[in-house]
N, C-alpha and C positions, 0 to 999 in steps of 0.2 A: 784581360786588359781592362783597366779602369777608364771610366769616362771622365771628361772634364766638364764641370758645371761652373757657371759664372754667377757671382753674388755681389752686387754693389753694396757698399757699406760707407759709414761715416764714423770718424773718431768721436768719442764722447769725452767731454772735459770733466764732468762730475762722475764720481763713483759712489756706490752705497745703495742702501735700500730705498731711500726717498727718490733718488735720481732714477733708479731702475723702474720704480713704480710709475713715475711721470712718463718715462719712455713707453712703457706698456700701454698707458692710457692713450698715447698718440699713435698706437699701432706699430710700434717698433719693438724689437727684441734685443736686449743687451747681449754682448758677446765679448770674448777675449781671444786674441791670437797670441800664442806663446811658443817658446822653443827656439831652436836654431841659434843658441848662444846670443840672443838679443833680448832686449827688455820686452815684457808683455805690452800689448797694445789693446786698450779698451775701445771697443767699437759698438755700433748698433746697426742692425739690419732691419729691413722692412719685414714685418711678420708675415704678410701675405705671400711674399716671394719665398721666404724660408719654408712656410707650410707647403707651398707648391713643390719645392724641390724635395722636401721630406716625403711627399706623396708619390714620388717617382719610384720608390722602392729600392733605389740604388744610391741613395745619398751617402751612406756610410762607406760604400765601396768606391767612391769617386774622389777625384782630386778637385778641390774647390778653389777656383781662382777668385780671390776677394779683391775688388777694386776699391782703393781708399784714396780719394783725392788725386786720381790720375795714375796712381802707382798700383801695380798688380802684385799680389802676394799669393804664391802657391801654397795651399794648406790641405790638410786632411782633417775631416771632422772627427773630434775626439769624443764629445758628449753633448747631448741636448737634454736639458731638464724640462719636464712638462708639468703643467698644473694637474693635480690628481683628479679633479672632477671634469673640467672643461677640456683638458688635453691640449691647451694652448702651449706653445713653446715659451718657456720663461727665461731661459739662458742657454747660450751655446758656447762651446769651447772648440777652438781650432788649433791644430798643431802645424807649425811651419814645416815645409819639406825642404 
């Protein structure tokens, strides 16, 4: 049985390399929610919270409830890209359930 983890997020207006770098400097990690016959949603999550949940060891086996502006979206983590040296999360992909 999979566990349910909660992850607060905010939508991001800008996309691209420059906007993502600016978010990372502020301690945020850019991410995308896609699937479910809906348009993809560009979001960003707090890096500290994402790292904490990744450290549980059951992140990829869990259902992640992402809260965006009061609305909750049930997702499954698809992929997390890490920096090759510092192992900071650079980007996350979530698939709608």
